[in-house]
Backbone as a chain_set.jsonl record, in Angstrom:
{"seq": "MNDMLRAQLDRINAACRELGDALDRQRSDMDRIAEQRDRLQQEQWALQRSLAALNRASEDYDRVVDQCEALRAREAQLRERLERVLAAAKALSTELRT", "coords": {"N": [[0.858, -1.162, 0.0], [0.502, 2.188, -0.74], [2.365, 4.942, 0.653], [1.097, 7.441, 0.938], [-1.635, 6.771, 0.838], [-1.756, 5.116, 3.066], [-1.181, 6.996, 5.12], [-3.375, 8.666, 4.888], [-5.433, 6.878, 5.549], [-4.667, 6.366, 8.168], [-5.094, 8.918, 9.275], [-7.862, 9.055, 8.906], [-8.683, 6.931, 10.544], [-7.774, 7.897, 13.002], [-9.376, 10.185, 13.207], [-11.851, 8.937, 13.351], [-11.576, 7.6, 15.79], [-11.334, 9.812, 17.498], [-13.835, 10.956, 17.061], [-15.458, 8.904, 18.076], [-14.608, 9.005, 20.76], [-15.488, 11.578, 21.365], [-18.235, 11.197, 21.07], [-18.669, 9.38, 23.149], [-18.048, 11.019, 25.355], [-20.067, 12.871, 25.009], [-22.341, 11.261, 25.389], [-21.937, 10.589, 28.059], [-22.104, 13.138, 29.228], [-24.764, 13.714, 28.581], [-26.09, 11.715, 30.034], [-25.405, 12.52, 32.637], [-26.649, 15.024, 32.695], [-29.304, 14.224, 32.358], [-29.678, 12.848, 34.759], [-29.402, 14.966, 36.558], [-31.588, 16.503, 35.727], [-33.692, 14.766, 36.379], [-33.37, 14.679, 39.15], [-33.808, 17.367, 39.798], [-36.441, 17.563, 38.919], [-37.729, 15.871, 40.724], [-37.251, 17.338, 43.062], [-38.688, 19.639, 42.428], [-41.298, 18.613, 42.307], [-41.579, 17.861, 44.987], [-41.407, 20.376, 46.192], [-43.686, 21.555, 45.094], [-45.662, 19.988, 46.284], [-45.229, 20.7, 48.951], [-45.8, 23.432, 48.823], [-48.513, 23.341, 48.139], [-49.512, 22.18, 50.476], [-48.839, 24.193, 52.307], [-50.412, 26.265, 51.299], [-52.969, 25.22, 51.792], [-52.838, 25.143, 54.586], [-52.59, 27.851, 55.093], [-55.069, 28.782, 54.186], [-56.695, 27.429, 56.022], [-55.753, 28.64, 58.35], [-56.572, 31.287, 57.949], [-59.349, 30.911, 58.068], [-59.592, 30.031, 60.721], [-58.684, 32.284, 62.093], [-60.682, 34.111, 61.369], [-62.891, 32.846, 62.587], [-62.059, 32.995, 65.222], [-62.048, 35.758, 65.661], [-64.778, 36.239, 65.354], [-65.722, 34.772, 67.545], [-64.539, 36.213, 69.623], [-65.879, 38.642, 69.359], [-68.449, 37.782, 69.94], [-68.025, 36.928, 72.553], [-67.465, 39.389, 73.759], [-69.961, 40.636, 73.486], [-71.527, 38.919, 75.091], [-70.241, 39.283, 77.539], [-70.801, 41.984, 78.01], [-73.589, 41.862, 78.224], [-73.793, 40.177, 80.466], [-72.632, 41.843, 82.388], [-74.578, 43.824, 82.497], [-76.706, 42.311, 83.474], [-75.613, 41.585, 85.935], [-75.344, 44.134, 87.101], [-78.044, 44.822, 87.224], [-78.92, 42.826, 88.965], [-77.501, 43.501, 91.291], [-78.603, 45.988, 91.791], [-81.248, 45.241, 92.269], [-80.865, 43.642, 94.507], [-79.982, 45.562, 96.318], [-82.247, 47.152, 96.493], [-84.029, 45.332, 97.604], [-82.988, 45.017, 100.135], [-83.509, 47.358, 101.365]], "CA": [[0.0, 0.0, 0.0], [1.378, 3.345, -0.854], [2.513, 5.708, 1.893], [0.09, 8.501, 0.993], [-2.895, 6.112, 1.169], [-1.616, 4.662, 4.455], [-1.26, 8.19, 5.964], [-4.768, 9.111, 4.891], [-6.208, 5.895, 6.333], [-4.318, 6.604, 9.569], [-5.818, 10.121, 9.684], [-9.29, 8.703, 8.987], [-8.837, 6.118, 11.754], [-7.61, 8.794, 14.157], [-10.583, 11.014, 13.264], [-12.943, 8.066, 13.825], [-11.372, 7.395, 17.227], [-11.679, 11.08, 18.148], [-15.292, 11.074, 16.991], [-15.989, 7.945, 19.049], [-14.357, 9.562, 22.092], [-16.392, 12.723, 21.542], [-19.573, 10.65, 21.279], [-18.699, 8.826, 24.511], [-18.139, 12.147, 26.281], [-21.411, 13.449, 24.852], [-23.272, 10.354, 26.073], [-21.716, 10.751, 29.499], [-22.692, 14.432, 29.596], [-26.229, 13.6, 28.489], [-26.524, 10.912, 31.185], [-25.28, 13.367, 33.821], [-27.698, 16.043, 32.595], [-30.585, 13.544, 32.598], [-29.753, 12.594, 36.203], [-29.671, 16.255, 37.198], [-32.97, 16.868, 35.389], [-34.576, 13.927, 37.186], [-33.261, 15.125, 40.547], [-34.497, 18.657, 39.895], [-37.873, 17.304, 38.767], [-38.177, 15.349, 42.018], [-37.257, 18.462, 43.997], [-39.802, 20.51, 42.055], [-42.541, 17.973, 42.755], [-41.632, 17.971, 46.449], [-41.716, 21.777, 46.509], [-45.094, 21.792, 44.752], [-46.47, 19.372, 47.349], [-45.078, 21.543, 50.141], [-46.528, 24.669, 48.574], [-49.943, 23.039, 48.237], [-49.805, 21.998, 51.904], [-48.783, 25.513, 52.935], [-51.599, 27.014, 50.869], [-54.109, 24.702, 52.569], [-52.665, 25.607, 55.97], [-52.878, 29.288, 55.094], [-56.533, 28.919, 54.112], [-57.217, 26.996, 57.328], [-55.39, 29.67, 59.325], [-57.467, 32.429, 57.722], [-60.665, 30.541, 58.607], [-59.494, 29.995, 62.19], [-58.599, 33.683, 62.55], [-62.026, 34.68, 61.237], [-63.723, 32.264, 63.635], [-61.586, 33.533, 66.499], [-62.551, 37.128, 65.752], [-66.225, 36.157, 65.584], [-65.914, 34.325, 68.929], [-64.186, 37.332, 70.514], [-66.984, 39.606, 69.296], [-69.56, 37.155, 70.672], [-67.653, 36.975, 73.967], [-67.629, 40.779, 74.21], [-71.4, 40.862, 73.629], [-71.984, 38.181, 76.27], [-69.691, 39.939, 78.721], [-71.579, 43.209, 78.191], [-74.918, 41.473, 78.735], [-73.626, 39.691, 81.837], [-72.398, 43.01, 83.256], [-75.883, 44.471, 82.702], [-77.473, 41.44, 84.373], [-75.008, 41.725, 87.258], [-75.725, 45.457, 87.618], [-79.467, 44.755, 87.575], [-79.035, 41.979, 90.157], [-77.013, 44.283, 92.423], [-79.616, 47.027, 92.065], [-82.398, 44.553, 92.858], [-80.448, 43.228, 95.843], [-79.956, 46.777, 97.118], [-83.657, 47.552, 96.723], [-84.656, 44.375, 98.492], [-82.445, 45.217, 101.469], [-84.014, 48.591, 101.968]], "C": [[0.908, 1.229, 0.0], [1.304, 4.203, 0.407], [1.453, 6.799, 2.033], [-1.265, 7.914, 1.382], [-2.883, 5.662, 2.63], [-1.776, 5.86, 5.399], [-2.703, 8.69, 6.035], [-5.648, 8.165, 5.683], [-5.921, 6.073, 7.827], [-5.049, 7.846, 10.101], [-7.31, 9.846, 9.838], [-9.55, 7.888, 10.245], [-8.719, 6.978, 13.009], [-8.841, 9.668, 14.313], [-11.766, 10.198, 13.771], [-12.814, 7.809, 15.321], [-11.742, 8.655, 18.011], [-13.193, 11.284, 18.166], [-15.954, 10.131, 17.989], [-15.813, 8.444, 20.473], [-15.302, 10.732, 22.378], [-17.818, 12.237, 21.79], [-19.716, 10.05, 22.679], [-18.82, 9.939, 25.549], [-19.54, 12.759, 26.23], [-22.454, 12.586, 25.553], [-23.159, 10.499, 27.581], [-22.326, 12.062, 29.988], [-24.21, 14.359, 29.584], [-26.786, 12.782, 29.647], [-26.497, 11.745, 32.461], [-26.385, 14.427, 33.832], [-29.066, 15.428, 32.864], [-30.763, 13.255, 34.088], [-30.065, 13.887, 36.951], [-31.109, 16.693, 36.946], [-33.949, 16.068, 36.249], [-34.568, 14.365, 38.651], [-34.002, 16.449, 40.74], [-36.007, 18.493, 39.763], [-38.454, 16.781, 40.082], [-38.262, 16.47, 43.055], [-38.426, 19.398, 43.702], [-41.128, 19.912, 42.515], [-42.685, 18.08, 44.267], [-41.988, 19.4, 46.868], [-43.172, 22.109, 46.183], [-46.012, 21.195, 45.809], [-46.417, 20.223, 48.615], [-45.866, 22.838, 49.989], [-48.032, 24.444, 48.684], [-50.345, 22.871, 49.699], [-49.8, 23.341, 52.631], [-49.985, 26.365, 52.547], [-52.836, 26.548, 51.632], [-54.031, 25.185, 54.012], [-52.987, 27.094, 56.082], [-54.381, 29.537, 55.043], [-57.173, 28.524, 55.432], [-56.944, 28.069, 58.381], [-56.318, 30.871, 59.182], [-58.863, 32.14, 58.279], [-60.654, 30.554, 60.13], [-59.433, 31.416, 62.742], [-59.969, 34.337, 62.469], [-62.953, 34.155, 62.326], [-63.343, 32.831, 65.005], [-62.103, 34.959, 66.7], [-64.05, 37.135, 66.019], [-66.507, 35.735, 67.026], [-65.563, 35.435, 69.922], [-65.296, 38.375, 70.527], [-68.168, 39.068, 70.091], [-69.286, 37.199, 72.175], [-67.853, 38.385, 74.522], [-69.106, 41.1, 74.401], [-71.928, 40.181, 74.88], [-71.492, 38.835, 77.553], [-70.473, 41.211, 79.04], [-72.953, 42.881, 78.767], [-74.83, 40.987, 80.178], [-73.385, 40.842, 82.808], [-73.706, 43.749, 83.515], [-76.744, 43.642, 83.648], [-76.942, 41.565, 85.791], [-75.387, 43.072, 87.893], [-77.183, 45.461, 88.038], [-79.664, 43.925, 88.833], [-78.566, 42.73, 91.396], [-78.031, 45.355, 92.802], [-80.813, 46.392, 92.743], [-82.061, 44.132, 94.283], [-80.448, 44.43, 96.786], [-81.374, 47.209, 97.446], [-84.336, 46.613, 97.709], [-84.171, 44.533, 99.935], [-83.031, 46.442, 102.133], [-85.48, 48.538, 102.24]], "O": [[1.941, 1.268, 0.667], [0.307, 4.189, 1.129], [0.965, 7.05, 3.136], [-1.977, 8.514, 2.188], [-3.877, 5.81, 3.341], [-2.465, 5.731, 6.411], [-3.188, 9.084, 7.096], [-6.527, 8.613, 6.419], [-6.825, 5.947, 8.653], [-5.558, 7.842, 11.221], [-7.948, 10.333, 10.772], [-10.535, 8.129, 10.943], [-9.478, 6.804, 13.963], [-9.308, 9.878, 15.432], [-12.592, 10.703, 14.531], [-13.812, 7.798, 16.042], [-12.384, 8.576, 19.058], [-13.757, 11.731, 19.164], [-16.904, 10.514, 18.671], [-16.721, 8.336, 21.298], [-15.841, 10.86, 23.477], [-18.53, 12.798, 22.622], [-20.759, 10.194, 23.317], [-19.59, 9.828, 26.503], [-20.119, 13.116, 27.256], [-23.343, 13.104, 26.229], [-24.165, 10.527, 28.29], [-22.983, 12.1, 31.028], [-24.866, 14.887, 30.481], [-27.84, 13.116, 30.188], [-27.426, 11.697, 33.268], [-26.983, 14.689, 34.875], [-29.9, 16.043, 33.527], [-31.862, 13.397, 34.623], [-30.889, 13.901, 37.865], [-31.773, 17.198, 37.851], [-34.913, 16.618, 36.782], [-35.61, 14.416, 39.306], [-34.728, 16.63, 41.718], [-36.769, 19.203, 40.419], [-39.535, 17.195, 40.501], [-39.219, 16.544, 43.826], [-39.078, 19.891, 44.623], [-41.981, 20.621, 43.049], [-43.772, 18.354, 44.776], [-42.778, 19.603, 47.789], [-43.816, 22.861, 46.915], [-47.013, 21.803, 46.19], [-47.437, 20.439, 49.269], [-46.525, 23.282, 50.929], [-48.744, 25.267, 49.26], [-51.395, 23.36, 50.117], [-50.66, 23.597, 53.474], [-50.518, 27.104, 53.376], [-53.651, 27.361, 52.066], [-55.039, 25.587, 54.593], [-53.59, 27.534, 57.062], [-54.905, 30.389, 55.76], [-58.086, 29.197, 55.911], [-57.807, 28.369, 59.205], [-56.796, 31.412, 60.179], [-59.487, 33.01, 58.886], [-61.598, 31.034, 60.757], [-60.067, 31.714, 63.755], [-60.378, 35.039, 63.393], [-63.713, 34.919, 62.921], [-64.207, 33.109, 65.836], [-62.544, 35.315, 67.793], [-64.541, 37.939, 66.813], [-67.416, 36.267, 67.663], [-66.223, 35.576, 70.951], [-65.619, 38.93, 71.577], [-68.815, 39.81, 70.83], [-70.184, 37.47, 72.972], [-68.354, 38.55, 75.634], [-69.472, 41.763, 75.371], [-72.683, 40.779, 75.646], [-72.229, 38.931, 78.534], [-70.773, 41.485, 80.202], [-73.421, 43.547, 79.69], [-75.67, 41.328, 81.011], [-73.883, 40.815, 83.933], [-73.929, 44.247, 84.619], [-77.427, 44.186, 84.515], [-77.718, 41.643, 86.744], [-75.71, 43.136, 89.079], [-77.536, 46.026, 89.073], [-80.484, 44.275, 89.682], [-79.18, 42.603, 92.455], [-78.286, 45.597, 93.981], [-81.345, 46.952, 93.701], [-82.899, 44.257, 95.175], [-80.874, 44.315, 97.935], [-81.657, 47.593, 98.581], [-85.125, 47.047, 98.548], [-84.907, 44.2, 100.864], [-83.038, 46.537, 103.361], [-86.049, 49.505, 102.747]]}, "num_chains": 1, "name": "protein.A"}
């Protein structure tokens, strides 16, 4: 085989080896990227679940606060009425003693 043909075949073989190496590196990079994507996807799903739970808790908290405010208003009304009843009872007791 002539030397020029041999040199060209050697260059072609070297280029094929380099291409194979580049493809192997590319596959490795793609595998690493796919693993990172999967990990990030799992983290995103976990964060979405946490966010949904926090949103539900926030809604529950808002309802509890509203109920608490309503109960405090009701308590204030009852306390006012009880004070009037107590004042009336004291007045009646005073009248009965005299």
